[in-house]
N, C-alpha and C positions, 0 to 999 in steps of 0.2 A: 934452926933444921933446915935442909935443905929444900928447895922447890921441887915439886911435881915432875916428873918427865914424861910430857903427852908421847902417847905412841905414834913411832913415825907413820903408819897410816894415816894422820890424819894432819898432817903436815899438806897435802898437797890441799885440798880444803881449805883449813887455815892461812897459808900463803892466799890462794883466789879470792877470798870472801872481801877485800879491800878491791880490787879490779871491780868484781860483781858491782857492786854498791856504789863505784865512781862511777859505772856503766849507768845502773839505775837511774842516779840524779843527771847525768847525763841527757840519757829519755825521758825525762818530766821535766826538765830546763829547755827542751828544744823541739819544735815541731816540724815534722817532714817536709821539705816542698810540696805544695799542691796543685794542680791544673785544673784552667776549667776551659771549657770550646763555645767560641760564640762567633754567629755568622750577622753581618751587619753591613751587608755589601762590601764596599770595596778592602780587601784584606789591608794594604797600606792605612788605610784612615784608622782602622781599628788599631792596630800598631801605635797612630801615635796616639788615640784616644786613653789607651791603655798605659804605655810606658811611663807618664807621671805618676800615677797614682801608689801613692805611698804604700809597700809591701806585695807590689810587682817587682817579678825580679826579670822575667824576660819574655818576649812575645815574637810569635812565630807564625808566622803566613801557610797558609796550605788549606786542605781540603776535607771536606767532612758530608754526610749525609745522604753520599750516592750508594751506586753497585758496581761500577767500575774501579778495579786493582791500578794502584797508582798512576791515576790519571795525570796527565799535562796540562799546563795551563791554557791551552788553545783546545783540548780535545773540553774541559769543564764551560770556558766562556763558550764553544758551541753548542752546546746543548745536549739533553742526553744522557749526560754521566747522574745526573740525578742529584749531581755534589753542588754544592756552595763555597764558597769562597768563605773560609774562614781564616781567624785568629785564633791561637794557643796561648792561655796564660799564666804563666808559671808564677805562683805568689806564695807568700810567707803567711798562713796562717794564723803566727803570732800577733798580726801587725793587720791585713786585709780579712776580711772575709767573703765568703759566696754573694751574701745577701748583697753587702757592698757594693763587689763586681756586678751584680744585677743592676743596681741603682745607674751606675756608669754606662753602662753596654742600651739601657734604654733612653736616655740622656743621649746617644750619640748615632741614632738613628731615628728614621722616619717609621714608626709602629702602625703606622695603617697603608703603606705604599705594599700594594701584593705584587711579588716577581720582581722585583726591583729595591733598588734603594739611589735616592735619587736622579742622577743622570744616565745610570748603568742600570741595566733593563736585561733579563733575562734568569731563570732557576737559580745560575752562578751567585745571585746577587739577593736570592731572598733572606729575609731576616729568620732566625732562627736560635735557639738555645737547646745544647743538648747536656740537658743534666746527667751526671754521671753513678748515681745511688740515690735513691728515696726521697732523701732529707732534701736533694739539690735538686728534683722534682716539684717536692711539696713549694719550695723557696720559688721557682720559676712559676708555678701554675700560680700559684697565692698574688705576686706580682704582675702576672698579666694579668688576673682577673682585677687586681687592684687599679691598675694602667684602664680598664674596659669601664669601670666604672667611674672613674676621676673623668674620662672622657665623653663618655657616653656616648661610645659606638665599638663597633668590633675590632680587636686586635688582629693585624695579620700574621707577626710575628708565630710562628711554628715553635711548637716543643717535641724535640724530638730526642730518644734515646741515644746517648752516645754509642758509635761501634767500634769507629777505626778513624783517625787522624792521619791524612800525607800529605808529608812535606810540599808547600811549591818550590819552584825552583830557586836557586841563590839568587838571582839578580830580581826577585821581590819581595828580599828578606831585608828589612830596615831601608824601605827602598827610600821613604820619608826624608830618611837622613843622608843618604847617599846621594840624592838626585832632588834637593830642595828647590829649583829653578821649576824645574819640568812637575814635580809632583805641587807644588804650590799654583801652577798655572791650570792643571788639571782640577784642582779643587773648588778654586775658584769658578770653573769654568762651570763646574758640577751644581752653582750655586749649594752647594753643603751647608755650612756653616748659615746661611739664610735661611734654608731651610729647618734647620735646628733652632733656633732661634724663632722660627712662627709657630711652630710646636708647642716649643718649653719654655721659651722666656729665658729669665734670668737660671734656667736649669741645665741651660743648654751645654753641650759637654762633661755634665756629671760627676764636676768634683767636688762641691758644693752641694747641702742640704744631705748628706748621710755624713755620718759622723767618721766611722769606720773607712770612709774613703778618702776624707782629706784631711785627717790627722796624721 
């Protein structure tokens, strides 16, 4: 008995089915990269802090939190723009999550410093979190409250809704790698490591203590 012949009108749909199933499987097996923005004082130092975290794909220095469009570095550090130096972290959510990035962030800043971080002073160097959705805001606020309870004092770090990220000049990108001598001199002069150890002890640096940050 001959096989039934399918109407020609149904061929395109049948031919497209394997492709559609394949694309759906890819979508389920791979998450799109995500991004998060953190202000922790000098953006050179924050790039160095996040780059080693497993699942972090890239870090970029820039500015957020202010009211001036496309500000220059000189404008921001002079004050009056409302912006802070920030780092944008691109990451793979299948490897590291926002909670783990918060863990690293806190342990690379002085959470008690107001409008400064280490030797850098001014609104441009304040610490801040920029959640991009309700869940990130919940996690940010919960982490801030946990630290306030842990240390028994107010946390100065701001939590601000993310609006816009402005890219910093090219010479700031990967500065700690491209200018290691100058960078290490600056970092040592600011006594950044020493202050982090005063606040965080063995947790300073942030790669330990959170499974998703260290795996």
